[in-house]
Predicted model as a PDB file, atoms N, CA, C, CB and O in Angstrom, pLDDT in the B-factor column:
MODEL        1                                                                  
ATOM      1  N   ILE A   1     127.491 117.186 117.653  1.00 63.00           N  
ATOM      2  CA  ILE A   1     127.983 116.858 116.326  1.00 63.00           C  
ATOM      3  C   ILE A   1     128.126 118.111 115.437  1.00 63.00           C  
ATOM      4  CB  ILE A   1     127.046 115.848 115.667  1.00 63.00           C  
ATOM      5  O   ILE A   1     129.059 118.220 114.641  1.00 63.00           O  
ATOM      6  N   GLY A   2     127.182 119.045 115.592  1.00 60.00           N  
ATOM      7  CA  GLY A   2     127.204 120.269 114.779  1.00 60.00           C  
ATOM      8  C   GLY A   2     128.454 121.077 114.881  1.00 60.00           C  
ATOM      9  O   GLY A   2     128.711 121.942 114.044  1.00 60.00           O  
ATOM     10  N   LYS A   3     129.265 120.804 115.929  1.00 70.00           N  
ATOM     11  CA  LYS A   3     130.497 121.545 116.075  1.00 70.00           C  
ATOM     12  C   LYS A   3     131.675 120.892 115.399  1.00 70.00           C  
ATOM     13  CB  LYS A   3     130.797 121.734 117.501  1.00 70.00           C  
ATOM     14  O   LYS A   3     132.777 121.439 115.401  1.00 70.00           O  
ATOM     15  N   LEU A   4     131.454 119.719 114.815  1.00 76.00           N  
ATOM     16  CA  LEU A   4     132.500 118.970 114.080  1.00 76.00           C  
ATOM     17  C   LEU A   4     132.572 119.456 112.636  1.00 76.00           C  
ATOM     18  CB  LEU A   4     132.217 117.433 114.117  1.00 76.00           C  
ATOM     19  O   LEU A   4     132.170 118.730 111.727  1.00 76.00           O  
ATOM     20  N   GLN A   5     133.059 120.629 112.413  1.00 77.00           N  
ATOM     21  CA  GLN A   5     133.014 121.291 111.131  1.00 77.00           C  
ATOM     22  C   GLN A   5     133.675 120.559 109.996  1.00 77.00           C  
ATOM     23  CB  GLN A   5     133.614 122.586 111.252  1.00 77.00           C  
ATOM     24  O   GLN A   5     133.298 120.751 108.840  1.00 77.00           O  
ATOM     25  N   ASN A   6     134.672 119.709 110.295  1.00 84.00           N  
ATOM     26  CA  ASN A   6     135.375 118.968 109.272  1.00 84.00           C  
ATOM     27  C   ASN A   6     134.855 117.571 109.029  1.00 84.00           C  
ATOM     28  CB  ASN A   6     136.783 118.893 109.620  1.00 84.00           C  
ATOM     29  O   ASN A   6     135.445 116.810 108.260  1.00 84.00           O  
ATOM     30  N   LEU A   7     133.751 117.223 109.678  1.00 91.00           N  
ATOM     31  CA  LEU A   7     133.171 115.894 109.499  1.00 91.00           C  
ATOM     32  C   LEU A   7     132.694 115.736 108.075  1.00 91.00           C  
ATOM     33  CB  LEU A   7     132.012 115.656 110.482  1.00 91.00           C  
ATOM     34  O   LEU A   7     132.015 116.625 107.560  1.00 91.00           O  
ATOM     35  N   ASN A   8     133.032 114.615 107.404  1.00 94.00           N  
ATOM     36  CA  ASN A   8     132.570 114.441 105.982  1.00 94.00           C  
ATOM     37  C   ASN A   8     131.724 113.191 105.808  1.00 94.00           C  
ATOM     38  CB  ASN A   8     133.782 114.364 105.018  1.00 94.00           C  
ATOM     39  O   ASN A   8     131.102 113.016 104.760  1.00 94.00           O  
ATOM     40  N   ASP A   9     131.684 112.301 106.824  1.00 95.00           N  
ATOM     41  CA  ASP A   9     130.889 111.102 106.666  1.00 95.00           C  
ATOM     42  C   ASP A   9     130.167 110.857 107.989  1.00 95.00           C  
ATOM     43  CB  ASP A   9     131.774 109.873 106.251  1.00 95.00           C  
ATOM     44  O   ASP A   9     130.806 110.809 109.040  1.00 95.00           O  
ATOM     45  N   LEU A  10     128.831 110.701 107.946  1.00 95.00           N  
ATOM     46  CA  LEU A  10     128.072 110.560 109.190  1.00 95.00           C  
ATOM     47  C   LEU A  10     127.062 109.477 108.974  1.00 95.00           C  
ATOM     48  CB  LEU A  10     127.385 111.894 109.616  1.00 95.00           C  
ATOM     49  O   LEU A  10     126.290 109.518 108.015  1.00 95.00           O  
ATOM     50  N   LYS A  11     127.056 108.481 109.878  1.00 96.00           N  
ATOM     51  CA  LYS A  11     126.123 107.350 109.814  1.00 96.00           C  
ATOM     52  C   LYS A  11     125.240 107.356 111.081  1.00 96.00           C  
ATOM     53  CB  LYS A  11     126.905 105.983 109.678  1.00 96.00           C  
ATOM     54  O   LYS A  11     125.726 107.084 112.179  1.00 96.00           O  
ATOM     55  N   LEU A  12     123.989 107.656 110.923  1.00 95.00           N  
ATOM     56  CA  LEU A  12     123.040 107.637 112.034  1.00 95.00           C  
ATOM     57  C   LEU A  12     121.954 106.627 111.695  1.00 95.00           C  
ATOM     58  CB  LEU A  12     122.431 109.063 112.302  1.00 95.00           C  
ATOM     59  O   LEU A  12     120.805 106.985 111.436  1.00 95.00           O  
ATOM     60  N   GLU A  13     122.335 105.390 111.701  1.00 96.00           N  
ATOM     61  CA  GLU A  13     121.511 104.309 111.215  1.00 96.00           C  
ATOM     62  C   GLU A  13     120.791 103.583 112.307  1.00 96.00           C  
ATOM     63  CB  GLU A  13     122.326 103.359 110.453  1.00 96.00           C  
ATOM     64  O   GLU A  13     121.350 103.396 113.388  1.00 96.00           O  
ATOM     65  N   LEU A  14     119.548 103.157 112.067  1.00 96.00           N  
ATOM     66  CA  LEU A  14     118.715 102.340 112.962  1.00 96.00           C  
ATOM     67  C   LEU A  14     118.543 102.916 114.370  1.00 96.00           C  
ATOM     68  CB  LEU A  14     119.305 100.971 113.069  1.00 96.00           C  
ATOM     69  O   LEU A  14     118.483 102.186 115.360  1.00 96.00           O  
ATOM     70  N   ILE A  15     118.466 104.248 114.423  1.00 95.00           N  
ATOM     71  CA  ILE A  15     118.216 104.964 115.670  1.00 95.00           C  
ATOM     72  C   ILE A  15     116.740 105.302 115.663  1.00 95.00           C  
ATOM     73  CB  ILE A  15     119.122 106.261 115.817  1.00 95.00           C  
ATOM     74  O   ILE A  15     116.339 106.297 115.058  1.00 95.00           O  
ATOM     75  N   ASP A  16     115.948 104.519 116.303  1.00 91.00           N  
ATOM     76  CA  ASP A  16     114.462 104.672 116.251  1.00 91.00           C  
ATOM     77  C   ASP A  16     114.014 105.996 116.881  1.00 91.00           C  
ATOM     78  CB  ASP A  16     113.763 103.484 116.989  1.00 91.00           C  
ATOM     79  O   ASP A  16     112.952 106.502 116.517  1.00 91.00           O  
ATOM     80  N   GLU A  17     114.764 106.563 117.790  1.00 93.00           N  
ATOM     81  CA  GLU A  17     114.384 107.745 118.463  1.00 93.00           C  
ATOM     82  C   GLU A  17     114.810 109.055 117.714  1.00 93.00           C  
ATOM     83  CB  GLU A  17     114.967 107.708 119.834  1.00 93.00           C  
ATOM     84  O   GLU A  17     114.468 110.156 118.145  1.00 93.00           O  
ATOM     85  N   LEU A  18     115.528 108.914 116.640  1.00 92.00           N  
ATOM     86  CA  LEU A  18     116.049 110.023 115.880  1.00 92.00           C  
ATOM     87  C   LEU A  18     114.894 110.750 115.217  1.00 92.00           C  
ATOM     88  CB  LEU A  18     117.075 109.547 114.840  1.00 92.00           C  
ATOM     89  O   LEU A  18     114.068 110.129 114.548  1.00 92.00           O  
ATOM     90  N   THR A  19     114.830 112.076 115.399  1.00 92.00           N  
ATOM     91  CA  THR A  19     113.749 112.886 114.792  1.00 92.00           C  
ATOM     92  C   THR A  19     114.303 113.937 113.901  1.00 92.00           C  
ATOM     93  CB  THR A  19     112.885 113.535 115.853  1.00 92.00           C  
ATOM     94  O   THR A  19     115.515 114.141 113.825  1.00 92.00           O  
ATOM     95  N   ASP A  20     113.400 114.616 113.214  1.00 94.00           N  
ATOM     96  CA  ASP A  20     113.816 115.699 112.320  1.00 94.00           C  
ATOM     97  C   ASP A  20     114.433 116.851 113.132  1.00 94.00           C  
ATOM     98  CB  ASP A  20     112.607 116.210 111.483  1.00 94.00           C  
ATOM     99  O   ASP A  20     115.384 117.494 112.688  1.00 94.00           O  
ATOM    100  N   ASP A  21     113.880 117.097 114.317  1.00 92.00           N  
ATOM    101  CA  ASP A  21     114.416 118.144 115.172  1.00 92.00           C  
ATOM    102  C   ASP A  21     115.831 117.822 115.657  1.00 92.00           C  
ATOM    103  CB  ASP A  21     113.500 118.360 116.358  1.00 92.00           C  
ATOM    104  O   ASP A  21     116.612 118.743 115.896  1.00 92.00           O  
ATOM    105  N   ASP A  22     116.169 116.589 115.803  1.00 90.00           N  
ATOM    106  CA  ASP A  22     117.529 116.211 116.206  1.00 90.00           C  
ATOM    107  C   ASP A  22     118.533 116.552 115.122  1.00 90.00           C  
ATOM    108  CB  ASP A  22     117.599 114.717 116.528  1.00 90.00           C  
ATOM    109  O   ASP A  22     119.720 116.689 115.421  1.00 90.00           O  
ATOM    110  N   LEU A  23     118.117 116.692 113.907  1.00 91.00           N  
ATOM    111  CA  LEU A  23     118.986 116.863 112.775  1.00 91.00           C  
ATOM    112  C   LEU A  23     119.071 118.329 112.266  1.00 91.00           C  
ATOM    113  CB  LEU A  23     118.517 115.966 111.674  1.00 91.00           C  
ATOM    114  O   LEU A  23     119.601 118.568 111.181  1.00 91.00           O  
ATOM    115  N   ARG A  24     118.566 119.282 113.024  1.00 87.00           N  
ATOM    116  CA  ARG A  24     118.604 120.672 112.564  1.00 87.00           C  
ATOM    117  C   ARG A  24     120.038 121.127 112.342  1.00 87.00           C  
ATOM    118  CB  ARG A  24     117.907 121.595 113.574  1.00 87.00           C  
ATOM    119  O   ARG A  24     120.257 122.012 111.515  1.00 87.00           O  
ATOM    120  N   PHE A  25     121.015 120.578 113.028  1.00 87.00           N  
ATOM    121  CA  PHE A  25     122.383 120.985 112.949  1.00 87.00           C  
ATOM    122  C   PHE A  25     123.081 120.627 111.634  1.00 87.00           C  
ATOM    123  CB  PHE A  25     123.111 120.394 114.066  1.00 87.00           C  
ATOM    124  O   PHE A  25     124.187 121.103 111.377  1.00 87.00           O  
ATOM    125  N   LEU A  26     122.470 119.821 110.825  1.00 88.00           N  
ATOM    126  CA  LEU A  26     123.128 119.274 109.621  1.00 88.00           C  
ATOM    127  C   LEU A  26     123.638 120.360 108.703  1.00 88.00           C  
ATOM    128  CB  LEU A  26     122.172 118.381 108.854  1.00 88.00           C  
ATOM    129  O   LEU A  26     124.717 120.189 108.137  1.00 88.00           O  
ATOM    130  N   THR A  27     122.954 121.444 108.518  1.00 88.00           N  
ATOM    131  CA  THR A  27     123.427 122.466 107.648  1.00 88.00           C  
ATOM    132  C   THR A  27     124.656 123.164 108.161  1.00 88.00           C  
ATOM    133  CB  THR A  27     122.372 123.433 107.415  1.00 88.00           C  
ATOM    134  O   THR A  27     125.287 123.886 107.389  1.00 88.00           O  
ATOM    135  N   GLU A  28     125.034 123.006 109.384  1.00 88.00           N  
ATOM    136  CA  GLU A  28     126.269 123.533 109.944  1.00 88.00           C  
ATOM    137  C   GLU A  28     127.485 122.726 109.549  1.00 88.00           C  
ATOM    138  CB  GLU A  28     126.172 123.588 111.430  1.00 88.00           C  
ATOM    139  O   GLU A  28     128.617 123.189 109.686  1.00 88.00           O  
ATOM    140  N   LEU A  29     127.254 121.513 109.055  1.00 90.00           N  
ATOM    141  CA  LEU A  29     128.347 120.644 108.689  1.00 90.00           C  
ATOM    142  C   LEU A  29     128.685 120.851 107.256  1.00 90.00           C  
ATOM    143  CB  LEU A  29     128.015 119.198 108.953  1.00 90.00           C  
ATOM    144  O   LEU A  29     128.237 120.097 106.392  1.00 90.00           O  
ATOM    145  N   LYS A  30     129.498 121.899 106.969  1.00 89.00           N  
ATOM    146  CA  LYS A  30     129.773 122.299 105.587  1.00 89.00           C  
ATOM    147  C   LYS A  30     130.564 121.319 104.797  1.00 89.00           C  
ATOM    148  CB  LYS A  30     130.475 123.567 105.571  1.00 89.00           C  
ATOM    149  O   LYS A  30     130.478 121.321 103.569  1.00 89.00           O  
ATOM    150  N   GLU A  31     131.360 120.448 105.457  1.00 93.00           N  
ATOM    151  CA  GLU A  31     132.200 119.457 104.798  1.00 93.00           C  
ATOM    152  C   GLU A  31     131.501 118.085 104.592  1.00 93.00           C  
ATOM    153  CB  GLU A  31     133.464 119.267 105.610  1.00 93.00           C  
ATOM    154  O   GLU A  31     132.070 117.175 103.989  1.00 93.00           O  
ATOM    155  N   LEU A  32     130.295 117.966 105.092  1.00 94.00           N  
ATOM    156  CA  LEU A  32     129.613 116.628 105.084  1.00 94.00           C  
ATOM    157  C   LEU A  32     129.243 116.299 103.638  1.00 94.00           C  
ATOM    158  CB  LEU A  32     128.300 116.619 106.018  1.00 94.00           C  
ATOM    159  O   LEU A  32     128.503 117.029 102.979  1.00 94.00           O  
ATOM    160  N   SER A  33     129.792 115.164 103.167  1.00 96.00           N  
ATOM    161  CA  SER A  33     129.548 114.676 101.812  1.00 96.00           C  
ATOM    162  C   SER A  33     128.726 113.440 101.797  1.00 96.00           C  
ATOM    163  CB  SER A  33     130.826 114.420 101.109  1.00 96.00           C  
ATOM    164  O   SER A  33     128.142 113.101 100.768  1.00 96.00           O  
ATOM    165  N   SER A  34     128.653 112.728 102.937  1.00 97.00           N  
ATOM    166  CA  SER A  34     127.964 111.408 102.922  1.00 97.00           C  
ATOM    167  C   SER A  34     127.153 111.305 104.267  1.00 97.00           C  
ATOM    168  CB  SER A  34     129.046 110.167 102.768  1.00 97.00           C  
ATOM    169  O   SER A  34     127.694 111.497 105.356  1.00 97.00           O  
ATOM    170  N   LEU A  35     125.843 110.994 104.126  1.00 96.00           N  
ATOM    171  CA  LEU A  35     124.984 110.855 105.271  1.00 96.00           C  
ATOM    172  C   LEU A  35     124.095 109.689 105.151  1.00 96.00           C  
ATOM    173  CB  LEU A  35     124.190 112.060 105.475  1.00 96.00           C  
ATOM    174  O   LEU A  35     123.397 109.538 104.148  1.00 96.00           O  
ATOM    175  N   SER A  36     124.091 108.818 106.180  1.00 97.00           N  
ATOM    176  CA  SER A  36     123.222 107.698 106.163  1.00 97.00           C  
ATOM    177  C   SER A  36     122.221 107.786 107.294  1.00 97.00           C  
ATOM    178  CB  SER A  36     124.006 106.432 106.240  1.00 97.00           C  
ATOM    179  O   SER A  36     122.595 107.906 108.460  1.00 97.00           O  
ATOM    180  N   LEU A  37     120.977 107.726 106.955  1.00 97.00           N  
ATOM    181  CA  LEU A  37     119.884 107.758 107.947  1.00 97.00           C  
ATOM    182  C   LEU A  37     119.019 106.531 107.858  1.00 97.00           C  
ATOM    183  CB  LEU A  37     119.024 108.996 107.763  1.00 97.00           C  
ATOM    184  O   LEU A  37     117.832 106.573 108.182  1.00 97.00           O  
ATOM    185  N   LYS A  38     119.635 105.385 107.398  1.00 97.00           N  
ATOM    186  CA  LYS A  38     118.920 104.167 107.168  1.00 97.00           C  
ATOM    187  C   LYS A  38     118.116 103.732 108.453  1.00 97.00           C  
ATOM    188  CB  LYS A  38     119.919 103.067 106.731  1.00 97.00           C  
ATOM    189  O   LYS A  38     118.613 103.734 109.579  1.00 97.00           O  
ATOM    190  N   GLY A  39     116.878 103.375 108.178  1.00 96.00           N  
ATOM    191  CA  GLY A  39     116.069 102.812 109.272  1.00 96.00           C  
ATOM    192  C   GLY A  39     115.649 103.769 110.366  1.00 96.00           C  
ATOM    193  O   GLY A  39     115.267 103.329 111.450  1.00 96.00           O  
ATOM    194  N   THR A  40     115.708 105.055 110.116  1.00 96.00           N  
ATOM    195  CA  THR A  40     115.268 106.017 111.145  1.00 96.00           C  
ATOM    196  C   THR A  40     113.913 106.476 110.844  1.00 96.00           C  
ATOM    197  CB  THR A  40     116.194 107.205 111.252  1.00 96.00           C  
ATOM    198  O   THR A  40     113.334 106.095 109.826  1.00 96.00           O  
ATOM    199  N   ARG A  41     113.359 107.317 111.726  1.00 94.00           N  
ATOM    200  CA  ARG A  41     111.977 107.820 111.626  1.00 94.00           C  
ATOM    201  C   ARG A  41     111.923 109.265 111.030  1.00 94.00           C  
ATOM    202  CB  ARG A  41     111.312 107.801 113.041  1.00 94.00           C  
ATOM    203  O   ARG A  41     110.926 109.971 111.186  1.00 94.00           O  
ATOM    204  N   VAL A  42     112.957 109.656 110.386  1.00 96.00           N  
ATOM    205  CA  VAL A  42     112.965 111.017 109.785  1.00 96.00           C  
ATOM    206  C   VAL A  42     111.895 111.157 108.709  1.00 96.00           C  
ATOM    207  CB  VAL A  42     114.352 111.334 109.177  1.00 96.00           C  
ATOM    208  O   VAL A  42     111.442 110.163 108.141  1.00 96.00           O  
ATOM    209  N   THR A  43     111.502 112.366 108.439  1.00 96.00           N  
ATOM    210  CA  THR A  43     110.447 112.707 107.471  1.00 96.00           C  
ATOM    211  C   THR A  43     110.960 113.605 106.377  1.00 96.00           C  
ATOM    212  CB  THR A  43     109.281 113.378 108.168  1.00 96.00           C  
ATOM    213  O   THR A  43     112.156 113.888 106.305  1.00 96.00           O  
ATOM    214  N   ASP A  44     110.080 114.048 105.538  1.00 96.00           N  
ATOM    215  CA  ASP A  44     110.419 114.985 104.491  1.00 96.00           C  
ATOM    216  C   ASP A  44     111.051 116.299 105.017  1.00 96.00           C  
ATOM    217  CB  ASP A  44     109.180 115.297 103.697  1.00 96.00           C  
ATOM    218  O   ASP A  44     111.766 116.994 104.295  1.00 96.00           O  
ATOM    219  N   LYS A  45     110.776 116.600 106.242  1.00 96.00           N  
ATOM    220  CA  LYS A  45     111.394 117.802 106.853  1.00 96.00           C  
ATOM    221  C   LYS A  45     112.953 117.662 106.807  1.00 96.00           C  
ATOM    222  CB  LYS A  45     110.883 117.991 108.367  1.00 96.00           C  
ATOM    223  O   LYS A  45     113.666 118.599 106.448  1.00 96.00           O  
ATOM    224  N   THR A  46     113.418 116.507 107.170  1.00 95.00           N  
ATOM    225  CA  THR A  46     114.878 116.308 107.081  1.00 95.00           C  
ATOM    226  C   THR A  46     115.385 116.357 105.679  1.00 95.00           C  
ATOM    227  CB  THR A  46     115.267 115.002 107.686  1.00 95.00           C  
ATOM    228  O   THR A  46     116.479 116.867 105.437  1.00 95.00           O  
ATOM    229  N   LEU A  47     114.647 115.857 104.769  1.00 95.00           N  
ATOM    230  CA  LEU A  47     115.071 115.959 103.294  1.00 95.00           C  
ATOM    231  C   LEU A  47     115.137 117.346 102.851  1.00 95.00           C  
ATOM    232  CB  LEU A  47     114.110 115.215 102.358  1.00 95.00           C  
ATOM    233  O   LEU A  47     115.997 117.695 102.042  1.00 95.00           O  
ATOM    234  N   GLU A  48     114.239 118.199 103.355  1.00 94.00           N  
ATOM    235  CA  GLU A  48     114.251 119.642 103.035  1.00 94.00           C  
ATOM    236  C   GLU A  48     115.561 120.239 103.594  1.00 94.00           C  
ATOM    237  CB  GLU A  48     112.969 120.386 103.648  1.00 94.00           C  
ATOM    238  O   GLU A  48     116.220 121.022 102.909  1.00 94.00           O  
ATOM    239  N   THR A  49     115.932 119.882 104.808  1.00 93.00           N  
ATOM    240  CA  THR A  49     117.263 120.326 105.319  1.00 93.00           C  
ATOM    241  C   THR A  49     118.425 119.817 104.466  1.00 93.00           C  
ATOM    242  CB  THR A  49     117.461 119.845 106.767  1.00 93.00           C  
ATOM    243  O   THR A  49     119.355 120.564 104.161  1.00 93.00           O  
ATOM    244  N   CYS A  50     118.364 118.560 104.090  1.00 93.00           N  
ATOM    245  CA  CYS A  50     119.433 118.004 103.214  1.00 93.00           C  
ATOM    246  C   CYS A  50     119.515 118.694 101.858  1.00 93.00           C  
ATOM    247  CB  CYS A  50     119.206 116.512 102.994  1.00 93.00           C  
ATOM    248  O   CYS A  50     120.597 118.780 101.277  1.00 93.00           O  
ATOM    249  N   SER A  51     118.447 119.162 101.369  1.00 93.00           N  
ATOM    250  CA  SER A  51     118.449 119.774 100.009  1.00 93.00           C  
ATOM    251  C   SER A  51     119.212 121.118 100.066  1.00 93.00           C  
ATOM    252  CB  SER A  51     116.953 119.999  99.476  1.00 93.00           C  
ATOM    253  O   SER A  51     119.599 121.642  99.022  1.00 93.00           O  
ATOM    254  N   ARG A  52     119.426 121.669 101.248  1.00 91.00           N  
ATOM    255  CA  ARG A  52     120.222 122.931 101.360  1.00 91.00           C  
ATOM    256  C   ARG A  52     121.677 122.665 101.624  1.00 91.00           C  
ATOM    257  CB  ARG A  52     119.676 123.819 102.476  1.00 91.00           C  
ATOM    258  O   ARG A  52     122.457 123.607 101.768  1.00 91.00           O  
ATOM    259  N   MET A  53     122.076 121.389 101.693  1.00 91.00           N  
ATOM    260  CA  MET A  53     123.459 121.056 101.981  1.00 91.00           C  
ATOM    261  C   MET A  53     124.198 120.857 100.678  1.00 91.00           C  
ATOM    262  CB  MET A  53     123.559 119.799 102.866  1.00 91.00           C  
ATOM    263  O   MET A  53     124.159 119.778 100.085  1.00 91.00           O  
ATOM    264  N   THR A  54     124.897 121.945 100.218  1.00 89.00           N  
ATOM    265  CA  THR A  54     125.537 121.898  98.879  1.00 89.00           C  
ATOM    266  C   THR A  54     126.628 120.849  98.732  1.00 89.00           C  
ATOM    267  CB  THR A  54     126.124 123.235  98.559  1.00 89.00           C  
ATOM    268  O   THR A  54     126.872 120.377  97.623  1.00 89.00           O  
ATOM    269  N   GLY A  55     127.305 120.465  99.844  1.00 92.00           N  
ATOM    270  CA  GLY A  55     128.378 119.511  99.745  1.00 92.00           C  
ATOM    271  C   GLY A  55     127.959 118.073  99.789  1.00 92.00           C  
ATOM    272  O   GLY A  55     128.764 117.174  99.543  1.00 92.00           O  
ATOM    273  N   LEU A  56     126.689 117.844 100.103  1.00 94.00           N  
ATOM    274  CA  LEU A  56     126.202 116.440 100.300  1.00 94.00           C  
ATOM    275  C   LEU A  56     126.088 115.771  98.959  1.00 94.00           C  
ATOM    276  CB  LEU A  56     124.812 116.398 101.041  1.00 94.00           C  
ATOM    277  O   LEU A  56     125.346 116.212  98.082  1.00 94.00           O  
ATOM    278  N   LYS A  57     126.836 114.699  98.812  1.00 95.00           N  
ATOM    279  CA  LYS A  57     126.848 113.898  97.537  1.00 95.00           C  
ATOM    280  C   LYS A  57     126.129 112.526  97.649  1.00 95.00           C  
ATOM    281  CB  LYS A  57     128.316 113.651  97.098  1.00 95.00           C  
ATOM    282  O   LYS A  57     125.615 111.991  96.667  1.00 95.00           O  
ATOM    283  N   GLU A  58     126.118 111.985  98.884  1.00 96.00           N  
ATOM    284  CA  GLU A  58     125.469 110.692  99.075  1.00 96.00           C  
ATOM    285  C   GLU A  58     124.529 110.760 100.295  1.00 96.00           C  
ATOM    286  CB  GLU A  58     126.536 109.563  99.259  1.00 96.00           C  
ATOM    287  O   GLU A  58     124.915 111.225 101.368  1.00 96.00           O  
ATOM    288  N   LEU A  59     123.329 110.301 100.107  1.00 96.00           N  
ATOM    289  CA  LEU A  59     122.318 110.234 101.131  1.00 96.00           C  
ATOM    290  C   LEU A  59     121.639 108.909 101.103  1.00 96.00           C  
ATOM    291  CB  LEU A  59     121.320 111.334 100.975  1.00 96.00           C  
ATOM    292  O   LEU A  59     121.046 108.550 100.086  1.00 96.00           O  
ATOM    293  N   SER A  60     121.697 108.132 102.218  1.00 97.00           N  
ATOM    294  CA  SER A  60     121.020 106.868 102.302  1.00 97.00           C  
ATOM    295  C   SER A  60     119.803 106.996 103.220  1.00 97.00           C  
ATOM    296  CB  SER A  60     121.975 105.777 102.800  1.00 97.00           C  
ATOM    297  O   SER A  60     119.908 107.326 104.402  1.00 97.00           O  
ATOM    298  N   ILE A  61     118.654 106.721 102.622  1.00 96.00           N  
ATOM    299  CA  ILE A  61     117.368 106.762 103.402  1.00 96.00           C  
ATOM    300  C   ILE A  61     116.612 105.470 103.300  1.00 96.00           C  
ATOM    301  CB  ILE A  61     116.461 107.903 102.916  1.00 96.00           C  
ATOM    302  O   ILE A  61     115.387 105.462 103.427  1.00 96.00           O  
ATOM    303  N   GLU A  62     117.291 104.397 103.078  1.00 96.00           N  
ATOM    304  CA  GLU A  62     116.696 103.058 102.995  1.00 96.00           C  
ATOM    305  C   GLU A  62     115.973 102.753 104.270  1.00 96.00           C  
ATOM    306  CB  GLU A  62     117.760 101.986 102.718  1.00 96.00           C  
ATOM    307  O   GLU A  62     116.541 102.907 105.351  1.00 96.00           O  
ATOM    308  N   GLY A  63     114.706 102.313 104.179  1.00 95.00           N  
ATOM    309  CA  GLY A  63     113.978 101.899 105.375  1.00 95.00           C  
ATOM    310  C   GLY A  63     113.339 103.062 106.165  1.00 95.00           C  
ATOM    311  O   GLY A  63     112.750 102.852 107.226  1.00 95.00           O  
ATOM    312  N   CYS A  64     113.466 104.259 105.641  1.00 95.00           N  
ATOM    313  CA  CYS A  64     112.852 105.431 106.283  1.00 95.00           C  
ATOM    314  C   CYS A  64     111.405 105.559 105.779  1.00 95.00           C  
ATOM    315  CB  CYS A  64     113.678 106.749 105.977  1.00 95.00           C  
ATOM    316  O   CYS A  64     111.145 106.224 104.777  1.00 95.00           O  
ATOM    317  N   GLN A  65     110.482 104.922 106.479  1.00 94.00           N  
ATOM    318  CA  GLN A  65     109.105 104.753 106.050  1.00 94.00           C  
ATOM    319  C   GLN A  65     108.307 106.058 106.067  1.00 94.00           C  
ATOM    320  CB  GLN A  65     108.429 103.738 106.921  1.00 94.00           C  
ATOM    321  O   GLN A  65     107.241 106.112 105.454  1.00 94.00           O  
ATOM    322  N   LYS A  66     108.765 107.092 106.730  1.00 95.00           N  
ATOM    323  CA  LYS A  66     108.007 108.314 106.825  1.00 95.00           C  
ATOM    324  C   LYS A  66     108.361 109.333 105.724  1.00 95.00           C  
ATOM    325  CB  LYS A  66     108.226 108.925 108.176  1.00 95.00           C  
ATOM    326  O   LYS A  66     107.789 110.421 105.665  1.00 95.00           O  
ATOM    327  N   ILE A  67     109.334 108.947 104.836  1.00 96.00           N  
ATOM    328  CA  ILE A  67     109.653 109.795 103.701  1.00 96.00           C  
ATOM    329  C   ILE A  67     108.726 109.513 102.564  1.00 96.00           C  
ATOM    330  CB  ILE A  67     111.083 109.606 103.265  1.00 96.00           C  
ATOM    331  O   ILE A  67     108.411 108.357 102.283  1.00 96.00           O  
ATOM    332  N   THR A  68     108.284 110.555 101.901  1.00 96.00           N  
ATOM    333  CA  THR A  68     107.335 110.436 100.796  1.00 96.00           C  
ATOM    334  C   THR A  68     108.000 110.834  99.496  1.00 96.00           C  
ATOM    335  CB  THR A  68     106.090 111.300 101.044  1.00 96.00           C  
ATOM    336  O   THR A  68     109.130 111.322  99.462  1.00 96.00           O  
ATOM    337  N   ALA A  69     107.260 110.607  98.434  1.00 95.00           N  
ATOM    338  CA  ALA A  69     107.776 111.000  97.094  1.00 95.00           C  
ATOM    339  C   ALA A  69     107.969 112.509  97.004  1.00 95.00           C  
ATOM    340  CB  ALA A  69     106.808 110.532  95.973  1.00 95.00           C  
ATOM    341  O   ALA A  69     108.869 112.983  96.311  1.00 95.00           O  
ATOM    342  N   SER A  70     107.123 113.261  97.705  1.00 94.00           N  
ATOM    343  CA  SER A  70     107.282 114.704  97.684  1.00 94.00           C  
ATOM    344  C   SER A  70     108.625 115.096  98.338  1.00 94.00           C  
ATOM    345  CB  SER A  70     106.091 115.389  98.410  1.00 94.00           C  
ATOM    346  O   SER A  70     109.282 116.020  97.861  1.00 94.00           O  
ATOM    347  N   GLY A  71     109.028 114.436  99.383  1.00 94.00           N  
ATOM    348  CA  GLY A  71     110.294 114.653 100.004  1.00 94.00           C  
ATOM    349  C   GLY A  71     111.463 114.371  99.091  1.00 94.00           C  
ATOM    350  O   GLY A  71     112.441 115.118  99.060  1.00 94.00           O  
ATOM    351  N   ILE A  72     111.351 113.287  98.348  1.00 93.00           N  
ATOM    352  CA  ILE A  72     112.445 112.887  97.408  1.00 93.00           C  
ATOM    353  C   ILE A  72     112.602 113.997  96.317  1.00 93.00           C  
ATOM    354  CB  ILE A  72     112.119 111.450  96.721  1.00 93.00           C  
ATOM    355  O   ILE A  72     113.710 114.362  95.925  1.00 93.00           O  
ATOM    356  N   LYS A  73     111.444 114.501  95.860  1.00 93.00           N  
ATOM    357  CA  LYS A  73     111.479 115.559  94.879  1.00 93.00           C  
ATOM    358  C   LYS A  73     112.268 116.805  95.371  1.00 93.00           C  
ATOM    359  CB  LYS A  73     110.057 115.949  94.516  1.00 93.00           C  
ATOM    360  O   LYS A  73     112.872 117.514  94.566  1.00 93.00           O  
ATOM    361  N   LEU A  74     112.254 117.047  96.636  1.00 90.00           N  
ATOM    362  CA  LEU A  74     113.032 118.183  97.197  1.00 90.00           C  
ATOM    363  C   LEU A  74     114.526 118.048  96.906  1.00 90.00           C  
ATOM    364  CB  LEU A  74     112.815 118.281  98.722  1.00 90.00           C  
ATOM    365  O   LEU A  74     115.221 119.052  96.751  1.00 90.00           O  
ATOM    366  N   LEU A  75     115.020 116.815  96.832  1.00 88.00           N  
ATOM    367  CA  LEU A  75     116.414 116.601  96.633  1.00 88.00           C  
ATOM    368  C   LEU A  75     116.809 116.735  95.199  1.00 88.00           C  
ATOM    369  CB  LEU A  75     116.797 115.287  97.138  1.00 88.00           C  
ATOM    370  O   LEU A  75     118.000 116.889  94.927  1.00 88.00           O  
ATOM    371  N   LYS A  76     115.913 116.689  94.271  1.00 81.00           N  
ATOM    372  CA  LYS A  76     116.200 116.756  92.873  1.00 81.00           C  
ATOM    373  C   LYS A  76     116.490 118.192  92.425  1.00 81.00           C  
ATOM    374  CB  LYS A  76     115.054 116.178  92.091  1.00 81.00           C  
ATOM    375  O   LYS A  76     117.114 118.387  91.383  1.00 81.00           O  
ATOM    376  N   ASN A  77     116.069 119.165  93.157  1.00 58.00           N  
ATOM    377  CA  ASN A  77     116.235 120.542  92.808  1.00 58.00           C  
ATOM    378  C   ASN A  77     117.561 121.100  93.268  1.00 58.00           C  
ATOM    379  CB  ASN A  77     115.129 121.337  93.370  1.00 58.00           C  
ATOM    380  O   ASN A  77     117.849 122.274  93.040  1.00 58.00           O  
TER     381      ASN A  77                                                      
ENDMDL                                                                          
END                                                                             
C-alpha cells in the first residue's frame, strides 16, 4: 500500500491482526487525507505516526480500545 502514492482514502476497519508496525508506511502516503482504523488494535504509536501526516484531514479511531487520551493529544499539535 505504501507504494500507492496517490491514494487519498484508506479504510482498514475491523482487522483484528492489524498492528502499529503494519502501519509504518503511512507517512509515505503524501496524498492520504482520510484514514479509518475503526475496530483495530492500533495504539498511541500509530497516532504518533498520524500526527506527522500533514495532509490527513479525517481519522476514524472508533472502537480502538488501545488508544489513550495521551495518544489523542498527539493529534492536537
